C-alpha positions in Angstrom: 16.1 31.8 42.5 16.4 30.2 46.0 15.2 26.6 46.5 12.1 27.6 48.5 10.8 30.0 45.8 8.5 28.3 43.3 9.0 29.3 39.7 6.1 30.9 38.0 4.2 28.6 35.5 1.5 28.9 33.0 -1.1 26.0 32.5 -0.2 23.6 29.8 -3.5 21.9 29.0 -3.3 18.3 29.2 0.5 18.5 29.5 2.9 19.9 32.0 2.8 23.6 32.9 5.1 26.0 31.0 7.8 27.7 33.2 7.8 31.3 32.7 11.0 33.0 31.6 12.3 35.8 29.2 12.6 35.3 25.5 16.2 35.3 24.1 17.0 38.2 21.8 17.2 37.4 18.1 20.8 37.5 16.7 19.8 39.9 14.0 18.4 43.3 14.4 19.7 45.0 11.4 18.3 43.1 8.5 20.7 44.6 6.2 23.4 42.5 7.8 23.1 39.7 5.2 25.9 37.5 6.7 24.3 37.3 10.1 20.8 36.9 8.6 22.0 34.0 6.4 23.6 32.4 9.4 20.3 32.3 11.4 18.2 31.0 8.4 18.2 27.4 7.5 15.3 25.2 8.5 13.4 26.4 5.4 16.2 25.2 3.1 16.1 21.7 4.7 12.4 21.5 4.0 13.1 22.9 0.4 15.7 20.1 -0.1 13.0 17.5 0.9 10.4 19.2 -1.3 12.4 19.5 -4.6 11.9 15.6 -5.0 9.1 13.4 -5.1 6.5 16.1 -6.0 8.8 18.2 -8.2 10.8 15.6 -10.0 8.3 12.7 -10.1 4.6 13.5 -9.6 4.5 17.0 -11.1 6.3 16.2 -14.3 4.3 13.0 -14.7 1.1 15.1 -14.8 2.6 18.0 -16.7 3.8 15.8 -19.5 0.4 14.1 -19.7 -1.8 17.1 -19.2 0.2 20.3 -19.6 1.6 23.0 -17.3 -1.9 24.3 -16.6 -1.8 22.4 -13.3 0.9 24.6 -11.9 -1.9 26.5 -10.3 -2.1 23.6 -7.8 1.5 24.5 -6.7 0.6 28.1 -6.3 -2.2 27.3 -3.9 -0.5 24.5 -2.0 2.8 26.2 -1.6 1.2 29.5 -0.3 -1.1 27.6 2.1 1.8 25.6 3.4 3.9 28.7 3.9 1.2 30.2 6.1 0.8 26.9 7.9 4.6 26.7 8.6 4.6 30.1 9.9 1.6 29.6 12.2 2.9 26.3 13.5 6.4 27.9 14.2 4.6 30.7 16.0 3.8 28.1 18.7 7.6 27.1 18.7 8.7 30.7 18.9 6.4 31.3 21.9 7.0 28.0 23.8 10.2 26.3 22.4 8.2 23.1 21.6 7.7 21.5 18.1 4.1 21.8 17.1 3.4 18.1 17.6 4.0 18.5 21.3 1.5 21.3 21.4 -1.1 18.9 19.8 -0.3 16.4 22.4 -1.4 18.9 25.1 -4.9 18.8 23.6 -7.7 16.3 24.5 -7.9 13.3 24.3 -4.2 13.5 25.3 -0.7 12.7 24.5 -1.0 9.0 23.7 -3.7 9.6 21.2 -2.1 12.4 19.3 1.4 10.9 19.6 0.2 7.5 18.2 -1.9 9.1 15.3 0.9 11.5 14.1 3.5 8.7 14.4 1.3 6.4 12.2 0.5 9.1 9.7 4.1 10.2 9.5 5.2 6.6 8.9 2.6 6.1 6.2 3.8 9.3 4.5 7.5 9.0 4.7 8.2 5.6 6.0 7.9 3.7 2.6 11.2 4.0 1.0 9.9 5.3 -2.4 12.4 8.2 -2.0 15.3 5.7 -2.0 14.0 3.7 -4.9 13.5 6.8 -7.0 16.9 8.0 -6.4 18.3 4.6 -7.2 16.8 4.7 -10.7 19.0 7.6 -11.5 22.1 5.7 -10.4 21.1 2.6 -12.1 20.7 4.6 -15.4 24.4 5.7 -15.1 25.5 2.0 -14.4 23.4 0.7 -17.4 23.9 3.5 -19.7 20.1 3.8 -20.3 16.9 3.8 -18.5 16.2 0.9 -16.2 13.4 -1.3 -17.2 11.0 -3.4 -15.0 13.2 -6.5 -15.7 16.0 -4.7 -14.1 14.5 -4.1 -10.7 17.2 -5.9 -8.9 19.9 -3.3 -10.0 17.5 -0.5 -8.8 16.8 -2.3 -5.5 20.5 -2.8 -4.9 21.2 1.0 -5.3 18.2 1.7 -3.1 20.0 -0.2 -0.3 23.2 1.9 -0.8 21.2 5.1 -0.7 19.4 4.2 2.4 22.7 3.5 4.2 24.4 6.6 2.8 21.5 8.8 4.1 22.0 7.2 7.6 25.6 8.0 7.6 25.1 11.6 6.6 22.7 12.3 9.4 25.1 10.8 12.0 28.1 13.1 11.4 28.7 16.8 12.5 28.0 18.5 15.9 24.3 19.1 15.3 22.1 17.0 12.9 20.0 20.1 12.0 23.2 22.0 11.1 24.5 19.0 8.9 21.2 18.9 7.0 21.2 22.6 6.6 24.7 22.9 5.1 24.0 19.8 2.8 20.7 21.2 1.6 22.2 24.7 0.9 24.7 23.0 -1.3 22.3 20.5 -3.0 19.5 23.1 -3.6 21.8 25.7 -5.0 23.3 23.2 -7.4 19.9 21.7 -8.4 18.2 24.9 -9.1 21.1 26.4 -10.9 21.5 23.4 -13.1 17.9 23.2 -13.9 17.7 26.9 -14.8 20.7 26.6 -17.1 19.1 23.6 -18.9 15.7 25.3 -19.2 17.2 28.5 -20.5 18.9 26.5 -23.2 16.2 23.9 -24.0 12.8 25.2 -23.2 11.2 27.4 -25.8 9.8 30.8 -24.8 6.3 29.5 -25.5 6.9 26.7 -22.8 8.1 29.4 -20.3 5.0 31.4 -21.0 2.7 28.2 -20.5 4.4 27.7 -17.3 3.9 31.2 -15.8 0.3 31.1 -17.1 -0.2 27.8 -15.4 0.8 29.4 -12.0 -2.4 31.5 -12.2 -4.8 29.2 -14.0 -6.8 28.5 -10.8 -9.3 25.7 -11.0 -8.3 24.4 -14.4 -8.4 20.6 -14.4 -8.0 18.8 -17.7 -10.5 16.1 -18.6 -9.6 12.6 -17.6 -6.8 13.7 -15.2 -5.5 11.0 -12.8 -7.1 11.9 -9.5 -4.5 10.0 -7.5 -1.7 11.9 -9.1 -3.6 15.1 -8.8 -4.0 14.6 -5.1 -0.3 13.7 -4.9 0.5 17.1 -6.7 -1.4 18.9 -4.0 0.2 17.0 -1.2 3.7 17.1 -2.4 3.9 20.6 -3.9 6.3 22.3 -1.6 6.9 19.9 1.2 3.6 18.4 2.6 2.2 16.8 5.7 4.6 15.4 8.4 7.4 17.2 6.7 5.8 20.6 7.4 5.2 19.6 11.1 8.9 18.7 11.3 10.0 22.2 10.2 9.1 23.2 13.7 11.5 20.5 15.1 14.3 22.0 13.1 13.4 25.5 14.1 13.6 24.1 17.7 17.1 22.7 17.1 18.1 25.9 15.5 17.2 27.8 18.7 14.5 30.2 17.3 12.7 32.2 20.0 12.1 30.3 23.3 13.6 27.1 21.6 17.1 28.6 22.4 16.5 27.5 26.0 15.3 24.0 25.2 18.3 22.1 23.5 18.8 20.2 20.3 19.5 16.7 18.9 23.3 16.3 18.6 25.0 14.0 16.0 26.3 10.6 17.0 29.6 11.3 15.5 31.2 14.7 16.3 28.4 15.7 18.6 28.2 16.0 22.4 25.6 15.1 24.9 23.2 18.0 25.0 20.4 18.2 27.7 17.0 18.7 25.9 14.1 19.9 28.0 11.1 17.5 27.8 8.8 20.5 27.5 8.8 24.2 26.6 8.7 27.5 28.4 6.8 30.7 27.9 7.7 34.3 28.0 5.5 36.9 29.6 4.5 39.6 26.9 6.6 42.3 28.3 7.7 45.1 26.1 11.2 43.6 25.8 9.9 40.1 25.2 7.3 41.3 22.6 10.2 43.2 20.9 12.3 40.0 20.8 9.3 38.0 19.6 8.8 40.4 16.7 12.4 40.3 15.8 12.2 36.3 15.6 9.0 36.6 13.7 10.7 38.8 11.1 13.6 36.3 10.6 11.0 33.4 10.4 9.1 35.2 7.7 12.2 35.9 5.6 13.3 32.2 5.9 9.8 31.0 4.9 8.8 33.3 2.2 12.4 34.0 0.7 13.5 30.4 0.8 10.6 28.0 1.2 7.9 29.8 -0.8 10.1 31.0 -3.7 12.0 27.8 -3.8 8.9 25.7 -3.8 7.4 27.6 -6.7 10.7 27.7 -8.7 11.4 23.9 -7.7 8.2 22.8 -9.4 8.5 25.0 -12.5 12.0 24.2 -13.6 11.7 20.4 -13.6 8.4 20.7 -15.3 9.8 22.8 -18.1 12.6 20.4 -18.7 10.3 17.4 -18.9 7.7 18.9 -21.2 10.4 20.2 -23.4 12.1 16.9 -23.8 9.2 14.4 -23.8 6.3 14.5 -26.2 2.9 15.6 -24.7 0.6 12.9 -23.6 3.3 10.4 -22.9 2.8 8.0 -19.9 6.2 8.0 -18.1 7.8 4.7 -17.1 7.8 3.8 -13.4 11.3 2.3 -13.2 12.9 5.0 -15.3 11.0 7.9 -14.1 13.9 9.7 -12.4 15.7 10.1 -15.8 12.8 10.2 -18.1 14.0 13.5 -19.9 17.1 11.5 -20.9 15.7 10.4 -24.2 15.3 14.0 -25.4 18.5 15.0 -24.0 20.3 12.2 -25.7 19.0 13.5 -29.0 20.3 16.9 -28.2 23.7 16.0 -26.5 24.3 12.3 -27.4 25.1 9.9 -24.5 26.2 12.8 -22.3 22.5 13.8 -22.1 21.6 10.7 -20.2 24.4 11.5 -17.6 23.4 15.1 -17.2 19.8 14.1 -16.3 20.9 11.3 -14.1 23.2 13.4 -12.3 20.7 16.2 -11.6 18.0 13.6 -10.9 20.2 11.9 -8.4 20.7 15.1 -6.3 17.2 16.1 -6.6 15.9 12.9 -5.1 18.9 12.4 -2.7 18.1 15.6 -1.0 14.6 14.4 -0.3 15.9 11.0 0.8 18.1 12.6 3.4 15.4 14.8 4.9 12.8 12.1 4.8 15.1 9.7 6.6 15.5 12.3 9.5 12.1 13.7 9.9 10.3 10.5 11.0 12.8 9.4 13.7 13.1 13.1 14.8 9.5 13.7 15.4 8.7 10.3 17.0 11.9 10.8 19.3 10.7 14.2 20.4 7.2 13.0 21.0 8.4 10.0 23.1 10.8 12.4 25.0 7.9 14.6 25.8 5.4 11.9 26.8 7.6 9.3 28.8 9.6 9.5 31.9 10.6 5.9 31.2 12.1 6.8 27.9 14.1 9.6 29.4 15.4 7.4 32.1 16.2 4.5 29.8 18.2 6.9 27.5 20.1 8.4 30.5 18.6 11.8 29.6 20.4 11.8 26.2 17.8 12.2 23.4 20.3 11.2 20.9 19.9 7.6 22.0 16.2 7.7 21.3 16.7 9.3 18.0 19.4 6.9 16.7 17.5 3.9 17.9 14.6 5.0 15.8 16.9 6.0 12.9 18.5 2.6 12.7 15.0 1.0 12.9 13.9 3.0 9.9 17.0 2.2 7.9 16.5 -1.6 8.7 12.8 -1.3 7.7 13.7 0.4 4.4 16.2 -2.3 3.5 13.8 -5.2 4.4 10.9 -3.5 2.5 13.0 -3.2 -0.7 14.2 -6.8 -0.2 10.9 -8.5 0.1 8.3 -6.2 -1.6 9.9 -5.5 -5.0 6.6 -5.3 -6.9 5.2 -3.0 -4.3 8.2 -0.6 -4.6 7.2 1.2 -7.9 8.4 4.7 -7.1 5.4 6.7 -8.6 2.8 4.7 -6.8 4.6 5.0 -3.4 4.9 8.6 -3.8 1.2 9.2 -5.0 -0.2 7.2 -2.0 2.1 8.9 0.5 1.3 12.4 -0.8 -2.4 11.8 -0.6 -2.0 10.7 3.0 0.0 14.0 3.5 -3.2 15.9 2.6 -4.9 14.4 5.7 -2.0 15.3 7.9 -1.9 19.0 6.7 -5.7 19.4 6.9 -5.6 18.1 10.6 -2.6 20.0 11.5 -3.9 23.4 10.1 -7.0 22.9 12.3 -5.2 21.9 15.4 -2.8 24.8 15.0 -5.5 27.3 15.4 -6.6 25.7 18.7 -3.0 25.4 20.0 -2.1 29.0 19.3 -5.3 30.2 20.9 -5.0 28.0 24.0 -1.2 28.3 24.7 0.5 31.3 22.9 0.2 34.5 24.9 -2.6 36.6 23.6 -0.2 39.3 22.5 1.6 36.9 20.3 -1.4 35.2 18.8 -2.2 35.6 15.0 -4.9 37.9 13.7 -8.3 36.4 12.7 -7.5 36.5 8.9 -4.6 34.1 9.4 -6.7 31.7 11.2 -9.1 32.0 8.3 -6.3 30.9 6.0 -5.7 27.9 8.2 -9.3 26.9 7.9 -9.0 27.3 4.1 -6.1 24.9 4.2 -8.2 22.5 6.2 -10.9 22.5 3.5 -8.4 22.5 0.6 -6.3 19.5 1.7 -9.4 17.8 3.2 -11.2 17.8 0.0 -8.3 16.1 -1.9 -7.9 13.6 0.8 -11.6 12.8 0.7 -11.3 12.3 -3.0 -8.4 10.0 -2.5 -10.5 7.7 -0.1 -13.5 7.8 -2.3 -11.7 6.8 -5.5 -8.9 4.6 -4.1 -10.7 2.5 -1.5 -14.4 2.8 -2.3 -14.0 2.6 -6.1 -16.1 5.8 -6.8 -15.4 7.3 -10.2 -15.4 11.2 -10.0 -14.1 12.0 -13.4 
């Protein structure tokens, strides 16, 4: 294109216009080519690694031991709605190359309002280091040879420091952060699910398996006296939840899905190179070839989401639940500081001291996978929002998005260390997770509603979703909105609803 020819653009609402260009071809056309298909999949497993943690290993089992596996229907509904939400948010990324939060920032009242709101909500959801403390309880159990007690908080806090620093190192190596996370989570998720499956096949009686499968379809069953804070947390952290779901689109951007292949990615500090990342996205005209390419990317996206995220989310909640209810007497209230290794008492009866180490080892990897993705997703999304919103930030960083990302990452690491150092009593893992997960319900309700608007406003008409998918997003807004409202009424207004 000559310098005097203006590139065609499409209006971008309250943000910059979208340059018009062609959509890259998907790398897989023959879906029988499993090797090529596996190579392009990945963001869903990062989300899965983050999801098999606080909800599945802590919140869910706490409820299942107390009230039974009948509450697994919550996971069915939440995981299914989240999968549709992920798909529709990523539809925007396929069409524009932008993460979904940048699409929200194009809406009134403007980028500052939405950027600040989602940064605050994301920090409240994922910024409290409950993920590090929970993981640390597993390490402390190995050191002590038993479950940690409230009087041994110092040991747990120490290992919390170590885990935060270890996560920071992990997301600093490799050529591309998304790729590092992807490889790490493929390994961790495969180990976690296989280990849990073997244990459950050996330890869980057939009646407990039947109870679990029945629980998935026991829609609306809520046992009397259920803890509403934990129930809301189960809703929020079944599958991934909240700011984590939004970040899936950032990982698809870095993976290069659809128009994102022309945008760039965040490179690692160690082993990475400076990569230009466009501050805003691009749009393809709905020509025959572009529509064919869009449909190819959409098929890959659906395989990644339904085949990895949805199945993994369902299995990831079932398998820990089976282990906990098989090893712990029904009605037990689990201890906060030993929660990550609570099944150890029953395992010790079956396997002797080895039982503790088996549970602690699995519990560590379950929660470490969550810790790694949680540490990445807050700095990643805030960095992308700042990159989009501020010329000054781009100039200050010398057009290297890595600088912005790692300044934020170091800030989150330091915050986590200081929080653990000075707020020991407030660091109880299950309480942090429960509050964070309920806040995630607000983020999902709002994101589902805004996604409808963003896709209608900016995605080419030929690439927009059918009405029935928008209805499902409205259902997600209502579902998560109800549980967030219950959280506000019961936690802050003191209204008793059960």
